[in-house]
C-alpha positions as CSV (number, residue, x, y, z in Angstrom):
1,M,97.1,83.5,131.4
2,A,100.8,83.7,130.8
3,T,103.2,81.7,133.0
4,D,106.0,83.3,135.1
5,A,108.5,82.2,132.5
6,A,106.3,83.7,129.7
7,K,105.9,86.9,131.4
8,R,109.9,87.1,132.4
9,N,110.7,86.4,128.7
10,E,108.2,89.3,127.5
11,M,110.1,91.6,129.9
12,R,113.4,90.6,128.9
13,R,112.4,90.9,125.1
14,A,110.8,94.6,126.2
15,L,113.9,95.7,128.0
16,L,116.5,94.3,125.7
17,S,114.8,96.3,123.0
18,V,114.9,99.6,124.9
19,I,118.7,98.9,126.0
20,N,119.7,98.2,122.4
21,T,118.1,101.5,121.2
22,L,119.6,103.2,124.4
23,H,123.1,101.9,123.1
24,D,122.6,103.6,119.8
25,S,121.1,106.7,121.3
26,Q,124.3,106.9,123.4
27,K,126.7,106.6,120.8
28,A,124.9,109.0,118.4
29,F,124.7,111.7,121.0
30,A,128.4,111.4,121.8
31,E,129.3,111.3,118.0
32,I,126.9,114.1,116.8
33,G,128.1,116.1,120.0
34,D,131.7,115.8,118.7
35,H,130.8,117.3,115.3
36,L,128.5,120.1,116.6
37,K,129.7,123.9,116.5
38,D,127.5,125.3,119.0
39,A,129.1,125.0,122.3
40,A,125.8,124.9,124.4
41,I,124.3,122.1,122.2
42,K,127.4,120.1,122.1
43,K,127.6,120.2,125.9
44,Y,123.9,119.1,126.1
45,F,124.6,116.3,123.6
46,L,127.7,115.0,125.6
47,A,125.5,115.0,128.9
48,E,122.6,113.4,127.1
49,S,125.1,110.5,126.2
50,L,125.9,110.0,129.7
51,K,122.1,109.8,130.6
52,R,121.5,107.2,128.0
53,A,124.3,105.3,129.6
54,Q,122.7,105.6,132.9
55,F,119.3,104.6,131.4
56,R,120.8,101.4,130.2
57,G,122.4,100.5,133.4
58,D,119.1,101.1,135.2
59,L,117.4,98.8,132.9
60,E,120.1,96.1,133.0
61,E,120.1,96.3,136.8
62,V,116.1,95.3,136.5
63,L,117.2,92.5,134.5
64,H,119.7,91.2,136.6
65,Q,117.3,91.5,139.8
66,N,114.7,89.3,137.7
67,G,117.3,86.7,137.0
68,V,118.2,87.5,133.4
69,H,122.0,87.6,133.2
70,D,122.7,87.3,129.4
71,I,122.6,90.7,128.5
72,T,124.5,91.4,125.3
73,E,124.1,95.1,124.1
74,S,125.1,95.8,120.3
75,G,122.7,98.2,119.4
76,T,120.6,97.9,116.4
77,A,121.6,97.9,112.5
78,V,119.2,100.5,111.9
79,G,121.0,102.5,114.6
80,A,124.6,101.8,113.4
81,L,123.4,103.0,110.0
82,N,121.9,106.2,111.3
83,R,125.4,106.8,113.0
84,V,127.2,106.2,109.7
85,W,124.9,108.3,107.9
86,G,125.2,111.3,110.4
87,D,129.2,110.9,110.4
88,L,129.0,111.1,106.7
89,K,126.8,114.2,106.7
90,A,129.2,115.8,109.2
91,K,132.1,114.9,106.9
92,L,130.7,116.4,103.8
93,G,130.0,119.6,105.7
94,G,126.5,119.2,107.1
95,G,126.2,122.0,109.7
96,D,124.3,122.1,113.0
97,H,120.9,121.8,111.5
98,T,121.8,118.8,109.3
99,L,123.4,117.1,112.6
100,L,120.4,118.0,114.7
101,A,118.1,116.8,112.1
102,T,119.6,113.2,112.0
103,A,119.6,113.3,115.8
104,E,115.9,114.2,115.9
105,Q,115.3,111.2,113.8
106,G,117.1,108.9,116.1
107,E,115.1,110.5,119.1
108,D,111.9,109.3,117.1
109,T,113.2,105.4,117.2
110,V,113.9,106.0,121.1
111,K,110.3,107.2,121.5
112,E,108.9,104.3,119.6
113,A,111.0,101.8,121.7
114,Y,109.6,103.1,124.9
115,E,106.3,103.0,123.5
116,D,106.4,99.5,122.3
117,A,107.8,98.6,125.8
118,L,105.2,100.1,127.7
119,R,102.6,98.3,125.6
120,Q,103.6,95.1,127.2
121,E,102.3,93.8,130.2
122,L,105.1,94.6,132.8
123,P,105.2,94.7,136.6
124,L,104.2,98.1,137.7
125,P,107.9,99.1,139.1
126,I,109.3,98.5,135.8
127,R,106.6,100.4,134.1
128,Q,107.5,103.4,136.5
129,I,111.2,103.3,135.5
130,L,110.4,103.2,131.8
131,A,107.5,106.0,132.1
132,E,110.2,108.2,134.0
133,Q,112.8,107.3,131.4
134,Q,110.3,108.0,128.6
135,A,109.5,111.5,129.9
136,H,113.1,112.4,129.8
137,V,113.5,111.0,126.4
138,L,110.3,113.1,125.3
139,D,111.7,116.3,126.8
140,S,114.9,115.6,125.1
141,H,113.1,115.0,121.8
142,T,111.5,118.4,122.2
143,Y,114.7,120.2,122.8
144,V,116.6,118.5,120.0
145,K,113.8,119.4,117.6
146,G,113.7,122.9,118.8
147,Q,117.4,123.4,118.2
148,R,116.9,121.9,114.9
149,D,114.4,124.6,114.0
150,V,116.4,127.3,115.3
151,A,119.5,126.1,113.3
152,V,117.7,126.6,110.2
153,T,117.5,130.4,110.8
154,K,121.2,130.6,111.6
């Protein structure tokens, strides 16, 4: 049986992974949103960026409540590369479809981060927070994918 310290470390690792992925996601939604031409989708992306910041804050609060205070969010190397790639696509004239495809790939990464975290042995209240956030992320993924598919026909 795992010790309390081992369980806390497992929780810390799982939540920090999601937090760093959300950091990437927040930045990506803001940056891609700035380049989108469709006003409604742009508005959605900017709102979603704020939602990801809220999710990060919620998870950071959970860590603080559980005695983890050394939270350094830096995002991930993959996330940084994806944002640079998306920015390059935008500057080279990639339209909304190209940007939405990039965002959809990023959403795949966020989905995986939540799936990985929920595979860990975490206390029920933390699992509930993650599951609620994951449900929103899945809805967002569906929306982004749908908008990407619609943008092909435009």
